[in-house]
C-alpha positions in Angstrom: 120.1 -75.7 -142.5 119.5 -76.7 -146.1 122.1 -76.7 -148.9 121.2 -76.1 -152.5 123.1 -77.5 -155.4 123.2 -75.4 -158.6 125.1 -75.8 -161.8 128.2 -78.0 -161.5 128.6 -77.5 -157.8 128.9 -80.6 -155.7 127.9 -80.8 -152.0 130.9 -83.0 -151.1 134.0 -81.5 -152.7 137.0 -83.8 -153.2 139.5 -81.3 -151.8 139.7 -81.3 -148.0 141.5 -78.5 -146.3 144.1 -79.6 -143.7 143.2 -78.9 -140.1 145.8 -76.7 -138.5 147.4 -78.1 -135.3 148.2 -76.2 -132.2 151.8 -75.3 -131.4 153.5 -78.1 -129.4 151.0 -80.7 -130.6 152.3 -84.2 -130.4 150.3 -86.9 -132.3 149.1 -89.9 -130.4 151.0 -93.2 -131.0 150.1 -95.1 -134.1 149.2 -98.8 -134.3 152.9 -99.4 -134.8 153.8 -98.1 -131.4 153.8 -100.3 -128.3 150.8 -99.6 -126.0 151.8 -98.2 -122.7 151.3 -100.6 -119.8 150.4 -99.6 -116.3 153.4 -98.2 -114.4 154.2 -100.2 -111.3 155.3 -98.6 -108.1 158.9 -97.5 -108.0 159.2 -97.4 -111.8 160.5 -94.1 -113.3 157.9 -92.5 -115.7 158.2 -93.8 -119.2 160.1 -97.0 -118.3 156.9 -99.0 -117.8 157.4 -100.2 -121.4 160.5 -102.2 -120.2 158.6 -104.1 -117.6 157.0 -106.4 -120.2 159.9 -107.2 -122.5 163.1 -109.2 -122.4 164.7 -107.9 -125.6 165.0 -104.7 -127.6 165.9 -103.8 -131.2 167.8 -100.6 -131.8 168.1 -99.2 -135.4 170.4 -96.3 -136.0 169.0 -94.0 -138.8 171.1 -93.5 -141.9 171.8 -89.8 -142.8 172.2 -89.2 -146.5 174.1 -85.9 -146.0 176.6 -87.8 -143.8 177.1 -90.4 -146.5 177.6 -87.9 -149.4 179.6 -85.3 -147.6 181.4 -87.3 -144.9 180.3 -84.8 -142.3 179.4 -86.5 -139.0 175.8 -85.7 -137.9 174.0 -86.3 -134.6 173.1 -90.0 -134.1 169.5 -90.9 -134.0 168.0 -94.3 -133.0 164.7 -96.1 -133.1 164.1 -98.5 -130.2 161.5 -101.2 -130.8 160.3 -104.4 -129.1 160.6 -107.9 -130.7 157.3 -107.3 -132.6 158.7 -104.2 -134.3 156.5 -101.8 -132.3 158.1 -98.5 -131.4 159.0 -97.9 -127.8 161.5 -95.0 -127.7 163.3 -92.6 -130.0 166.8 -91.5 -129.1 168.7 -88.5 -130.4 172.2 -87.2 -129.7 172.7 -83.6 -128.8 176.1 -82.3 -129.9 177.6 -79.4 -131.9 179.2 -79.7 -135.3 182.8 -79.1 -134.1 182.6 -81.6 -131.3 181.2 -84.3 -133.6 183.8 -83.8 -136.4 186.9 -83.0 -134.3 186.5 -85.6 -131.5 184.9 -88.3 -133.7 183.8 -91.5 -131.8 185.5 -90.4 -128.6 183.3 -87.3 -128.3 181.3 -86.5 -125.2 177.6 -86.6 -125.7 174.2 -86.2 -124.3 171.6 -88.6 -125.7 168.0 -88.0 -124.9 165.5 -90.9 -125.1 161.9 -90.0 -125.8 158.8 -92.1 -125.5 156.0 -92.3 -128.1 154.5 -89.0 -126.8 157.7 -87.0 -127.1 158.4 -87.0 -123.4 162.0 -87.4 -122.3 162.3 -90.5 -120.2 166.1 -91.1 -120.2 169.2 -88.9 -120.4 172.5 -90.6 -121.2 175.7 -88.6 -120.5 179.2 -89.5 -121.6 182.2 -87.3 -120.6 185.2 -86.7 -122.9 187.9 -89.4 -122.5 190.4 -90.9 -124.8 189.5 -94.3 -126.4 192.2 -97.0 -126.0 192.8 -100.1 -124.0 196.5 -99.2 -123.4 195.7 -96.4 -121.0 193.8 -97.6 -117.8 193.4 -94.0 -116.6 191.2 -93.1 -119.6 188.5 -95.7 -119.3 185.0 -94.9 -120.7 181.9 -94.3 -118.6 178.3 -93.3 -119.0 175.6 -92.1 -116.6 172.0 -92.9 -117.1 169.3 -90.7 -115.6 165.5 -91.4 -115.3 163.8 -89.0 -115.1 166.3 -86.5 -116.3 168.4 -85.3 -113.3 168.0 -88.5 -111.3 170.8 -91.0 -111.8 169.7 -94.6 -111.9 172.9 -96.4 -113.1 176.2 -96.3 -114.8 178.2 -98.1 -117.4 182.0 -98.3 -116.5 184.6 -99.7 -118.8 187.0 -102.3 -117.2 190.6 -102.4 -118.2 191.6 -105.5 -120.1 194.5 -105.9 -122.6 192.6 -107.9 -125.1 188.8 -107.9 -124.6 186.2 -105.1 -124.3 184.8 -105.4 -120.8 182.3 -103.2 -118.9 180.5 -103.2 -115.5 176.8 -102.3 -115.2 176.2 -100.4 -111.9 173.1 -99.4 -110.1 172.4 -95.9 -108.8 174.6 -96.6 -105.7 177.5 -97.5 -108.1 177.3 -101.2 -107.0 178.1 -103.8 -109.7 175.0 -105.6 -111.0 176.1 -107.1 -114.3 179.2 -107.6 -116.5 179.6 -107.1 -120.2 182.3 -108.9 -122.2 182.9 -108.6 -126.0 185.1 -110.5 -128.4 188.8 -109.9 -128.9 188.1 -108.7 -132.4 185.1 -106.5 -133.1 185.6 -106.5 -136.9 183.9 -109.8 -138.0 183.0 -109.5 -141.6 179.6 -110.8 -142.7 178.6 -111.9 -139.1 177.2 -110.4 -135.9 179.4 -109.2 -133.1 178.2 -110.4 -129.7 178.8 -108.8 -126.3 177.8 -111.2 -123.5 175.9 -110.0 -120.5 177.1 -112.0 -117.4 176.5 -112.2 -113.7 178.8 -110.1 -111.5 181.1 -113.2 -110.9 181.1 -113.8 -114.7 180.0 -117.4 -114.1 176.7 -117.2 -116.0 175.6 -115.6 -119.2 172.2 -114.0 -118.7 171.8 -112.0 -121.9 173.7 -110.2 -124.8 174.1 -107.1 -126.8 174.4 -108.1 -130.5 175.7 -105.8 -133.2 174.0 -107.1 -136.2 175.6 -107.4 -139.7 173.6 -105.0 -142.0 175.2 -105.7 -145.4 178.3 -104.8 -147.2 177.3 -101.3 -148.5 175.9 -100.1 -145.2 178.8 -101.5 -143.2 181.4 -100.0 -145.5 180.0 -96.5 -146.2 177.9 -95.6 -143.1 178.2 -95.8 -139.4 174.5 -96.6 -139.0 174.3 -99.9 -137.0 171.6 -102.2 -135.8 171.7 -103.8 -132.4 169.7 -106.3 -130.4 169.6 -106.4 -126.6 168.5 -109.5 -124.6 168.1 -109.5 -120.8 166.1 -111.4 -118.2 162.4 -110.5 -118.1 162.5 -110.0 -114.3 165.6 -107.8 -114.4 165.2 -104.4 -112.6 163.6 -102.0 -115.0 166.3 -99.4 -114.2 169.1 -101.8 -115.1 167.3 -102.6 -118.4 167.4 -98.9 -119.1 171.1 -98.8 -118.3 171.6 -101.6 -120.8 170.3 -99.3 -123.5 173.0 -96.8 -122.5 175.6 -99.6 -122.6 174.5 -100.4 -126.2 175.0 -96.8 -127.3 178.4 -96.6 -125.6 179.5 -99.8 -127.3 178.3 -98.3 -130.6 180.4 -95.2 -130.2 183.6 -96.9 -129.0 183.7 -99.8 -131.5 181.5 -99.1 -134.5 181.1 -95.4 -134.9 184.1 -94.7 -137.1 183.9 -95.7 -140.8 
C-alpha cells in the first residue's frame, strides 16, 4: 500500500493516540521491580522473592487528605529489597468508622500484592485493647499465604516495661522472639526491635523504625521500617516478620 503526501500533510504525525487497555489489565513490572526468581518446592506462591534476600525496606505512603483534614485513611505500604526494587505493595482494608473510632487499636485486614497485582499474603488482626497493664488483651496477628492458609502468627507477650512478641509457625510453635526498647519515642533517632532466638540468647535480626525527619514524624503517621533476618530463615517466617512490622507500626507509631 502506498501513501501520498499532499499539501501540509505529514506521513508521521506527532500526535499518537493512546492504545486502549482491556479491563483487568495489569502492566508488567518495570525495571524498578525485583525480577521474580524460580519458586522452590514448598514455597507459597509469590513468596519466592523472599528466598534471595535478608532484609526489606517498608515505606508507608503519605496521604495528603489525612494530613490536611486529620481523617484517618487506610494505610498503604511499599515493600522493597535493599536495592530499592519493588517486591510487594500492601494495603489496609477497613471502613471509615472503624479507622477513626478505634484508631491504632482497630482490627484490620492487610492484603499484600506482588508486582503483578496478585494477592500473596493476608494479614488479619482482631480487635483488642492496646495496653501493657492488661495481660488478657494482648495483641495478635495471623498471616496467611496463600489467602486462607495460615503460615504463622505474631503474639504479644506480657511485660511491664518492654514491648515483646513471639513469632510462631503455622502450628503455633515459637520460632523467634521480638523485643523492643522501654521507650519507643526516641527523638531524632531510630527505634530498634531486636529479633532473637527462642531462648533470647542470640540476636539474629531486627525491625528498625527509621527516623524520617521532624515534619513527617510530627504531622503524619507515615513511617519507614527496615527488617533484617537470616538469609536461610524459612520463607514463611520471613513473611510473618512483615506482619510483625505492621503490627508494631499500628501499636506504637500509628497515632500522631
